[in-house]
N, C-alpha and C positions, 0 to 999 in steps of 0.2 A: 761389434762392428756397427760404424753406423754413420752417418753424415751432418757437420752442422754447419749449419749459419749464421752468420756471430750480422746483425746490422750495427752500426754503429755511426754516431756523429760527428764531428770537428773533434778532435780532443776528452777522447770518450775515453780513452784507456783502453778503447776496444780492441786494440792491432795487440799493446802486450797483453792480453789476457786470451786472443784466439794461438798467441805463438807459446804462447804457457800453456795452452790447451792441446795445441797437437804435438808439444815436446813430451809432455805427460803418455799423452794418450799412444806416442809413435806413431801420429799421422803426419799426412801432409800437406800442410798450411799453405794458402793462395787469398792471392790476393790481382795482386794489378797481374801474372800471368795471364790473367782470364785475357785480361786485353792482347797483353803480345798476344795470344795463341791466336784471338780470331784476328788482330793484323794479318798475321803468318796468310792463316785458312786463309782470311778472304782476300785478299791483297787491296786493304782500308788503310789509310796511313793512323798510327797509334793517338793521333790530338783530337782527330775526326770520331773515332768509338768513344775516347775518356768523355769528350762533349756529349756526343750525346745519349752518355749513361749519368753525365751528373749534373748538367746546368739543365735549364727547367725550361722548357716549350716559353718561344716569345711570338705576341700579339699574332707575328703574321704566320707562324708555324700555326697558330690555331686555326686560323681562318683560311689557308690555303691547302694546297697537297703538299708543303713545304714537307711538314709534317711527316708522311710516307717517309723521305730519305732518314730520319731518323730513325723512324720505327724500323728500318731494314738493317740500320746499324745497331739497335735494343735485340734487334734476329739475329745478330752474327754475334753479342755476345751472349745470348743466351746458350743458344748451340755449342759454344768453346765450354761456355760456365756446366754444361748439364756433360757433356765427354768429360770433362778430367772429376766430375761428381761420380760419372756412372764409373770409375776405376772404386770407389770404396773408403771408406776411413781416410776421410777431406773434411781438412776442415776449411769454411773460405769464410773471409771477413773481408764487407764492401758492401754494396751497394744494390740491391736490389733483389741477393743472391733467391731471399726466402719467397719472391713471386714467383719463382719459376719452380719449387719444391715443397710447394704447397701442398698439394698431394700428398706429396712420399711419405709412405709412414714412417720411413725410418728417418727421420729427415729432424735433427731436432734444430727449431725453431730458436734462435736467443736475441736478443735488444738487447746492447749497452745504454744508458744513460747514464750521465754526470752530472754534480752540482754546477748550474751556468755560472757559478763564482771562479766555483774551479777551472771549470773550461776556461772563465775570461784570464784570470790568471796565469794559466797554460801561453794559452796564444798573446799574454801581451810579453809574456818569457821567452818567446822563438820567434817572435818577430818585431821585436825590438817597440811595440809601438802600445798608448793612450789607453788606457783602459775603454774610454770611451769607444775606441777604435774596432778594439778586438771586438766590447758587447756587441756593435752594430753588424762586423766580420760576423760570427757567430748566428746572429740570430737572418741575419741573410742566408748564409747557406742548410742551416734548417728548412728553411721556407720554399730554396731551391728545388731540397726534395723530396718536402711533399708536393709544391704542386706537378711536378716530375711522376708523380703516383697516381695522381689525382685523376693527370689528365688523361696518360695512358692506358692506365687500370680503372681510377676512380676508386684506391685506395689511399690511403691518410695510410703515412709510416709510421704514426703515431699511435695508433688502434693498435693496440695490446691482444686483442684478441686478433691479432697476423699470427703471436708469437707463446712459444710454448713455454719461454722463461724470460721471464724479465729483468732486468738487475740494477742497480746505482750503484754507481763506485762514490760512497757516499762517508756513511757508516759501512759496506758491507768494502775489505782492499782487494786491491787486479787477486789474491792469493785466495781469498776467498771468495768472488764468483770463478776463477778459474776449479776450487773443490766443488761448485753447486752445481755450473756446468756439466764436470767428468763424472759426478759418482748420476747427474741426470741419461750422461749417453750411455751409459753400462748398463743402464735397467733395460725391464725388457722387449719392453713398448719400443725401444728403439732399434733392436738388435734386425740387420738385414735377412728377410725370407726370404724364398723364393721369390712369391707371390711380390716380393715389394721393389724385389730388382728387373720383376719386367715391367713395374706399373713406369721404372724409372725411366728402362729402356724404352718403356713404349715414346716415356716425354724426349728424350732422345730421338728418336727418326722422329716424331711428327717436327719437329725444335731443324734434324739435317732436309727434310721435303721442303718448309717454308722456307728456308733459306734459300734452294735454292731455285724456290720457285717468283719469289718478293721480284726480280727484274723485269718478270709478264705478268704478274696480279699480284698489283701493289698491297690489296687488303685480301689478298690468301687467307683460307687460313682450315689451319690440320690440326685431326687427330688421326692419334695411330693405335692401333690395340693390336697385337700376335701376327704384327706386320702388314694390318690390314688398315691399308690409307684411307681418308676418307679427303675431299678439298668441298671447302665450298670459299663464295663468292658473290658477292651483290650486285660485282660487273653482270651485262649482258655478253655473253661468251658466243662465239660464231664455232660450228662445228673442227674448226680446223683447230681453232685458241684451246681446246679442251682437247683434241688431240694433244697437239704439244706440251700442253699442260703434263697429261699420262704419264706422254714417251720420258718428261723431266724425271715424272716423282717414281719412275720404275727404271730407273741409273741407277737411283740411290740400294744401298746395298740392305737387304733384309727387308724390302720394301715386295710382299707376295700378290696384294691386288690391291685398283683402288679403283674406286667410288668417287663422279667431281658432281656434287649440290651447286643450284642454284638459288643458295640463299649461306645466310651466318649457319658456323653449326654452332650446336651449343654441349659442350663437356658432361 
């Protein structure tokens, strides 16, 4: 039993790989379902969530507090994703999954890449566009993803150290990639344990508390451990604001105690 997060670029065959892995292992395969779930839970239009997850931040966002709006939507997406992964035996394919479960021991983080010429040919065929246009589209899409992760997390999605397994679909076929992922998923190191499930449960609780507080404090940071929740912010809080934060946080199921710190938290 494990959870598998597959990071993929456009036209990399990552979707095919994810679906076949899920079928072989008897796992549930999710992608767009996360945005749908977050949209329903937090009453946010799907298009806004999609843009927040996929579009690189604009210059205006980088220079102003507009970026907090994007981060709020991403927090909602994170909460929905972690809740789904909490069920175990899941394959998620799409952007950003590996960011949110990087410290979960039973999470297998996979990067699927493909030969650029193969990607260009696929885009040309599917979109009916010339080679030059297809090439530019793919380069732009890859750069958008890189800028997104660098801006929000200081992480480059192309860094292989972020993943447990990096597979190039070229000499390796889709079936070869599926074989490799299924083999790794069944190794003891990726089996769900009581401790690893607790680590994921703590992430879910922290995400739920953060999502509930973002409208009140846009730069809120949250850590959770066995029901004990620590809140951090660099903003100056009055007594009434601190009390309101604690009141909202305590309303979240699973929260046993609250500590408010007037500084950023270190995980």
